KETIBA-789126 format. One record per residue: residue number from 1; residue in three letters; x, y, z of N, C-alpha, C, CB in turn. Coordinates in pm, whole numbers. Glycine has a CB too. Layout:
<pts>
+-----+---------+--------+--------+--------+--------+--------+--------+--------+--------+--------+--------+--------+--------+
: num : residuo :    n.x :    n.y :    n.z :   ca.x :   ca.y :   ca.z :    c.x :    c.y :    c.z :   cb.x :   cb.y :   cb.z :
+-----+---------+--------+--------+--------+--------+--------+--------+--------+--------+--------+--------+--------+--------+
: NUM :     ALA :      X :      Y :      Z :      X :      Y :      Z :      X :      Y :      Z :      X :      Y :      Z :
...
+-----+---------+--------+--------+--------+--------+--------+--------+--------+--------+--------+--------+--------+--------+
</pts>
This chain:
<pts>
+-----+---------+--------+--------+--------+--------+--------+--------+--------+--------+--------+--------+--------+--------+
: num : residuo :    n.x :    n.y :    n.z :   ca.x :   ca.y :   ca.z :    c.x :    c.y :    c.z :   cb.x :   cb.y :   cb.z :
+-----+---------+--------+--------+--------+--------+--------+--------+--------+--------+--------+--------+--------+--------+
:   1 :     MET :     85 :   -117 :      0 :      0 :      0 :      0 :     89 :    124 :      0 :    -96 :      0 :    122 :
:   2 :     ASN :     62 :    218 :    -89 :    139 :    342 :    -87 :     72 :    443 :      6 :    152 :    400 :   -229 :
:   3 :     LEU :    138 :    553 :     29 :     88 :    652 :    124 :    -42 :    716 :     78 :    191 :    760 :    148 :
:   4 :     LYS :    -57 :    738 :    -52 :   -181 :    796 :   -104 :   -299 :    703 :    -72 :   -171 :    820 :   -258 :
:   5 :     ASN :   -280 :    573 :    -94 :   -385 :    477 :    -60 :   -410 :    473 :     90 :   -348 :    338 :   -111 :
:   6 :     ALA :   -304 :    481 :    168 :   -319 :    481 :    314 :   -397 :    604 :    360 :   -179 :    477 :    383 :
:   7 :     GLN :   -367 :    719 :    301 :   -443 :    839 :    337 :   -591 :    821 :    304 :   -386 :    963 :    262 :
:   8 :     GLN :   -620 :    762 :    189 :   -760 :    740 :    150 :   -828 :    641 :    243 :   -769 :    691 :      5 :
:   9 :     GLU :   -755 :    535 :    281 :   -812 :    437 :    373 :   -845 :    499 :    508 :   -715 :    319 :    391 :
:  10 :     VAL :   -757 :    583 :    559 :   -783 :    651 :    686 :   -903 :    745 :    671 :   -657 :    730 :    733 :
:  11 :     ASP :   -909 :    818 :    561 :  -1021 :    909 :    539 :  -1153 :    832 :    534 :  -1001 :    989 :    407 :
:  12 :     ASN :  -1153 :    719 :    464 :  -1275 :    637 :    460 :  -1312 :    587 :    599 :  -1255 :    517 :    365 :
:  13 :     TRP :  -1213 :    546 :    677 :  -1240 :    498 :    812 :  -1301 :    610 :    897 :  -1112 :    446 :    878 :
:  14 :     ILE :  -1243 :    729 :    889 :  -1296 :    842 :    966 :  -1441 :    868 :    928 :  -1210 :    970 :    942 :
:  15 :     LYS :  -1470 :    869 :    799 :  -1606 :    898 :    753 :  -1705 :    789 :    793 :  -1607 :    914 :    602 :
:  16 :     ASN :  -1662 :    665 :    799 :  -1752 :    554 :    830 :  -1758 :    515 :    976 :  -1713 :    435 :    751 :
:  17 :     HIS :  -1652 :    543 :   1052 :  -1646 :    498 :   1191 :  -1613 :    609 :   1290 :  -1543 :    389 :   1204 :
:  18 :     GLY :  -1543 :    710 :   1246 :  -1493 :    810 :   1338 :  -1576 :    937 :   1346 :  -1356 :    846 :   1301 :
:  19 :     VAL :  -1683 :    946 :   1273 :  -1773 :   1062 :   1266 :  -1706 :   1179 :   1196 :  -1817 :   1103 :   1407 :
:  20 :     ARG :  -1594 :   1226 :   1250 :  -1518 :   1336 :   1190 :  -1376 :   1332 :   1244 :  -1586 :   1475 :   1220 :
:  21 :     TYR :  -1287 :   1407 :   1182 :  -1151 :   1421 :   1233 :  -1154 :   1503 :   1362 :  -1057 :   1487 :   1128 :
:  22 :     PHE :  -1069 :   1467 :   1457 :  -1043 :   1557 :   1569 :   -975 :   1680 :   1509 :   -954 :   1489 :   1681 :
:  23 :     ASN :   -981 :   1792 :   1577 :   -913 :   1910 :   1520 :   -762 :   1887 :   1523 :   -950 :   2039 :   1600 :
:  24 :     GLU :   -692 :   1972 :   1450 :   -548 :   1955 :   1432 :   -471 :   1957 :   1563 :   -495 :   2062 :   1340 :
:  25 :     LEU :   -510 :   2043 :   1654 :   -439 :   2050 :   1783 :   -462 :   1923 :   1865 :   -483 :   2173 :   1862 :
:  26 :     THR :   -584 :   1872 :   1862 :   -612 :   1746 :   1932 :   -530 :   1634 :   1871 :   -762 :   1713 :   1927 :
:  27 :     ASN :   -524 :   1628 :   1737 :   -446 :   1524 :   1673 :   -297 :   1540 :   1701 :   -471 :   1524 :   1523 :
:  28 :     MET :   -250 :   1663 :   1713 :   -109 :   1684 :   1749 :    -82 :   1629 :   1888 :    -71 :   1834 :   1741 :
:  29 :     ALA :   -175 :   1652 :   1980 :   -160 :   1598 :   2116 :   -165 :   1445 :   2111 :   -272 :   1654 :   2209 :
:  30 :     GLN :   -254 :   1390 :   2030 :   -262 :   1244 :   2015 :   -132 :   1188 :   1959 :   -380 :   1206 :   1923 :
:  31 :     LEU :    -75 :   1257 :   1861 :     51 :   1212 :   1802 :    162 :   1212 :   1908 :     91 :   1302 :   1683 :
:  32 :     THR :    167 :   1315 :   1987 :    266 :   1323 :   2093 :    249 :   1207 :   2192 :    255 :   1458 :   2167 :
:  33 :     GLU :    125 :   1178 :   2226 :     97 :   1067 :   2317 :    142 :    934 :   2257 :    -53 :   1061 :   2350 :
:  34 :     GLU :    111 :    913 :   2129 :    149 :    786 :   2065 :    300 :    773 :   2051 :     84 :    776 :   1927 :
:  35 :     VAL :    369 :    882 :   2017 :    516 :    878 :   2009 :    574 :    849 :   2147 :    573 :   1013 :   1954 :
:  36 :     GLY :    512 :    902 :   2250 :    556 :    872 :   2386 :    545 :    725 :   2419 :    476 :    953 :   2485 :
:  37 :     GLU :    438 :    660 :   2372 :    422 :    517 :   2396 :    530 :    437 :   2323 :    282 :    470 :   2352 :
:  38 :     VAL :    563 :    480 :   2201 :    673 :    415 :   2128 :    803 :    435 :   2204 :    685 :    472 :   1983 :
:  39 :     ALA :    827 :    556 :   2250 :    951 :    587 :   2322 :    963 :    502 :   2449 :    957 :    736 :   2357 :
:  40 :     ARG :    853 :    483 :   2517 :    855 :    404 :   2640 :    898 :    260 :   2611 :    716 :    405 :   2708 :
:  41 :     ILE :    840 :    201 :   2506 :    877 :     64 :   2470 :   1024 :     57 :   2431 :    788 :     12 :   2355 :
:  42 :     ILE :   1068 :    148 :   2346 :   1207 :    147 :   2299 :   1303 :    165 :   2416 :   1230 :    257 :   2194 :
:  43 :     ALA :   1273 :    262 :   2504 :   1362 :    290 :   2617 :   1375 :    171 :   2710 :   1312 :    411 :   2694 :
:  44 :     ARG :   1266 :    101 :   2729 :   1267 :     -8 :   2826 :   1308 :   -142 :   2764 :   1131 :    -22 :   2888 :
:  45 :     ARG :   1275 :   -162 :   2639 :   1306 :   -290 :   2575 :   1445 :   -291 :   2514 :   1203 :   -321 :   2469 :
:  46 :     TYR :   1487 :   -177 :   2459 :   1616 :   -172 :   2389 :   1716 :    -79 :   2456 :   1595 :   -128 :   2247 :
:  47 :     GLY :   1669 :      4 :   2548 :   1757 :     97 :   2618 :   1800 :     42 :   2752 :   1689 :    230 :   2636 :
:  48 :     GLU :   1844 :    129 :   2838 :   1901 :     88 :   2965 :   1800 :     78 :   3078 :   2008 :    183 :   3003 :
:  49 :     GLN :   1679 :    130 :   3058 :   1579 :    118 :   3163 :   1527 :    -25 :   3168 :   1463 :    216 :   3140 :
:  50 :     SER :   1491 :    -69 :   3287 :   1432 :   -203 :   3298 :   1286 :   -196 :   3253 :   1443 :   -257 :   3445 :
:  51 :     GLU :   1241 :   -305 :   3195 :   1104 :   -311 :   3145 :   1012 :   -358 :   3256 :   1093 :   -405 :   3022 :
:  52 :     LYS :    908 :   -281 :   3280 :    811 :   -320 :   3381 :    731 :   -439 :   3330 :    718 :   -201 :   3417 :
:  53 :     GLU :    686 :   -520 :   3422 :    607 :   -638 :   3385 :    486 :   -598 :   3301 :    561 :   -714 :   3512 :
:  54 :     SER :    424 :   -486 :   3335 :    304 :   -441 :   3263 :    336 :   -395 :   3120 :    237 :   -328 :   3340 :
:  55 :     ASP :    462 :   -369 :   3090 :    501 :   -323 :   2956 :    547 :   -436 :   2865 :    611 :   -220 :   2967 :
:  56 :     LYS :    572 :   -553 :   2921 :    634 :   -661 :   2843 :    547 :   -713 :   2729 :    668 :   -774 :   2934 :
:  57 :     ASN :    417 :   -698 :   2740 :    328 :   -746 :   2635 :    288 :   -637 :   2537 :    204 :   -807 :   2696 :
:  58 :     LYS :    341 :   -517 :   2554 :    305 :   -408 :   2462 :    367 :   -435 :   2325 :    353 :   -270 :   2517 :
:  59 :     ASP :    289 :   -410 :   2222 :    326 :   -441 :   2085 :    383 :   -315 :   2019 :    205 :   -495 :   2005 :
:  60 :     LEU :    514 :   -315 :   1993 :    578 :   -200 :   1929 :    516 :   -171 :   1793 :    729 :   -225 :   1915 :
:  61 :     GLY :    489 :   -274 :   1716 :    427 :   -254 :   1584 :    294 :   -183 :   1593 :    410 :   -386 :   1514 :
:  62 :     GLU :    214 :   -222 :   1690 :     84 :   -158 :   1710 :    100 :    -11 :   1745 :      5 :   -231 :   1819 :
:  63 :     GLU :    196 :     18 :   1830 :    218 :    158 :   1869 :    271 :    240 :   1752 :    316 :    166 :   1988 :
:  64 :     LEU :    360 :    182 :   1672 :    409 :    252 :   1553 :    294 :    276 :   1454 :    523 :    172 :   1484 :
:  65 :     ALA :    205 :    178 :   1441 :     88 :    194 :   1354 :     -2 :    307 :   1404 :      9 :     62 :   1345 :
:  66 :     ASP :    -14 :    322 :   1536 :    -91 :    434 :   1591 :    -31 :    568 :   1548 :    -97 :    426 :   1745 :
:  67 :     VAL :    102 :    576 :   1551 :    171 :    698 :   1508 :    140 :    725 :   1361 :    325 :    685 :   1530 :
:  68 :     VAL :    152 :    623 :   1278 :    126 :    639 :   1135 :    -18 :    683 :   1112 :    154 :    507 :   1059 :
:  69 :     PHE :   -112 :    623 :   1183 :   -253 :    659 :   1167 :   -276 :    807 :   1194 :   -340 :    575 :   1260 :
:  70 :     VAL :   -222 :    857 :   1304 :   -243 :    998 :   1339 :   -171 :   1089 :   1239 :   -193 :   1025 :   1482 :
:  71 :     VAL :    -52 :   1050 :   1194 :     18 :   1129 :   1092 :    -67 :   1137 :    965 :    158 :   1067 :   1060 :
:  72 :     LEU :   -127 :   1025 :    926 :   -214 :   1025 :    808 :   -335 :   1114 :    829 :   -258 :    882 :    774 :
:  73 :     CYS :   -392 :   1113 :    948 :   -503 :   1204 :    980 :   -461 :   1349 :    963 :   -554 :   1179 :   1124 :
:  74 :     LEU :   -347 :   1384 :   1021 :   -298 :   1522 :   1011 :   -273 :   1562 :    866 :   -171 :   1540 :   1093 :
:  75 :     ALA :   -216 :   1471 :    787 :   -193 :   1500 :    646 :   -326 :   1524 :    574 :   -116 :   1384 :    578 :
:  76 :     ASN :   -423 :   1439 :    600 :   -553 :   1454 :    535 :   -619 :   1587 :    569 :   -644 :   1340 :    575 :
:  77 :     GLN :   -621 :   1620 :    695 :   -695 :   1738 :    734 :   -623 :   1868 :    705 :   -727 :   1731 :    879 :
:  78 :     THR :   -495 :   1861 :    672 :   -421 :   1983 :    636 :   -391 :   1989 :    487 :   -291 :   1991 :    715 :
:  79 :     GLY :   -441 :   1893 :    411 :   -426 :   1895 :    267 :   -288 :   1856 :    215 :   -457 :   2029 :    218 :
:  80 :     VAL :   -214 :   1780 :    293 :    -80 :   1737 :    253 :    -90 :   1605 :    176 :     13 :   1722 :    376 :
:  81 :     ASP :    -31 :   1601 :     57 :    -16 :   1476 :    -17 :    111 :   1412 :     37 :     -9 :   1500 :   -175 :
:  82 :     LEU :     93 :   1319 :    128 :    207 :   1261 :    199 :    296 :   1179 :    106 :    158 :   1175 :    313 :
:  83 :     GLN :    238 :   1117 :      4 :    319 :   1041 :    -92 :    414 :   1134 :   -165 :    230 :    966 :   -193 :
:  84 :     ALA :    362 :   1247 :   -214 :    446 :   1345 :   -284 :    553 :   1402 :   -191 :    360 :   1460 :   -343 :
:  85 :     ALA :    513 :   1433 :    -66 :    608 :   1489 :     30 :    717 :   1387 :     65 :    535 :   1534 :    158 :
:  86 :     PHE :    678 :   1261 :     81 :    773 :   1155 :    113 :    870 :   1133 :     -3 :    700 :   1025 :    147 :
:  87 :     ASP :    817 :   1126 :   -125 :    903 :   1107 :   -242 :   1003 :   1221 :   -255 :    818 :   1097 :   -370 :
:  88 :     LYS :    956 :   1343 :   -233 :   1045 :   1460 :   -239 :   1153 :   1451 :   -133 :    963 :   1591 :   -221 :
:  89 :     LYS :   1115 :   1411 :    -12 :   1211 :   1398 :     98 :   1315 :   1290 :     70 :   1137 :   1367 :    229 :
:  90 :     MET :   1271 :   1177 :     15 :   1365 :   1069 :    -15 :   1465 :   1112 :   -122 :   1290 :    943 :    -60 :
:  91 :     ASN :   1419 :   1184 :   -222 :   1510 :   1236 :   -325 :   1611 :   1331 :   -264 :   1431 :   1307 :   -437 :
:  92 :     LEU :   1565 :   1420 :   -179 :   1654 :   1516 :   -113 :   1757 :   1443 :    -27 :   1572 :   1614 :    -27 :
:  93 :     LYS :   1711 :   1349 :     55 :   1803 :   1277 :    143 :   1905 :   1196 :     62 :   1725 :   1184 :    237 :
:  94 :     THR :   1860 :   1137 :    -49 :   1950 :   1058 :   -132 :   2061 :   1145 :   -189 :   1873 :    990 :   -244 :
:  95 :     LYS :   2025 :   1261 :   -240 :   2124 :   1351 :   -297 :   2215 :   1409 :   -190 :   2056 :   1465 :   -373 :
:  96 :     ARG :   2157 :   1449 :    -79 :   2231 :   1519 :     26 :   2317 :   1427 :    110 :   2136 :   1593 :    114 :
:  97 :     ASP :   2268 :   1307 :    140 :   2331 :   1226 :    244 :   2408 :   1104 :    196 :   2227 :   1181 :    337 :
:  98 :     HIS :   2407 :   1075 :     67 :   2470 :    951 :     21 :   2617 :    943 :     64 :   2460 :    942 :   -132 :
:  99 :     ASP :   2697 :   1037 :     26 :   2839 :   1034 :     62 :   2861 :   1062 :    210 :   2916 :   1135 :    -22 :
: 100 :     ARG :   2776 :   1145 :    266 :   2791 :   1183 :    406 :   2792 :   1060 :    495 :   2679 :   1278 :    448 :
: 101 :     HIS :   2701 :    970 :    475 :   2692 :    852 :    562 :   2801 :    749 :    529 :   2554 :    787 :    549 :
: 102 :     HIS :   2835 :    737 :    403 :   2942 :    644 :    366 :   3078 :    689 :    420 :   2950 :    629 :    214 :
: 103 :     ASN :   3094 :    816 :    439 :   3220 :    870 :    488 :   3222 :    893 :    639 :   3250 :    999 :    417 :
: 104 :     ASN :   3117 :    855 :    707 :   3106 :    876 :    851 :   3178 :    761 :    924 :   2957 :    885 :    895 :
: 105 :     GLU :   3290 :    792 :    986 :   3368 :    691 :   1059 :   3288 :    627 :   1172 :   3495 :    755 :   1115 :
: 106 :     LYS :   3194 :    699 :   1229 :   3115 :    645 :   1339 :   3025 :    531 :   1295 :   3031 :    755 :   1401 :
: 107 :     LEU :   2997 :    523 :   1166 :   2907 :    420 :   1116 :   2979 :    296 :   1065 :   2822 :    476 :   1007 :
: 108 :     LYS :   3112 :    296 :   1072 :   3187 :    181 :   1020 :   3211 :     78 :   1126 :   3319 :    226 :    963 :
+-----+---------+--------+--------+--------+--------+--------+--------+--------+--------+--------+--------+--------+--------+
</pts>
């Protein structure tokens, strides 16, 4: 599925199940909350913090999908074609960063 299709799928879901989009500020707060849940899993599962028993069954993929869902909502309600923006960003990063990363001693 490409991002354009994902945006359409989210829009259809909102129209059929969600009544309407939350406003942009509410969705920004939701995005922050979801990123925080991802950060908690990463910090405890892959970082130096110990993982609480209640966190051990949390699904990182599910939390990342929550982040993607809210990002798609924000793109839809602000008129951003996320596929075009992503393609543009990948082209920029490819041109700008190709040699930079290959020449980075820290990555060898």
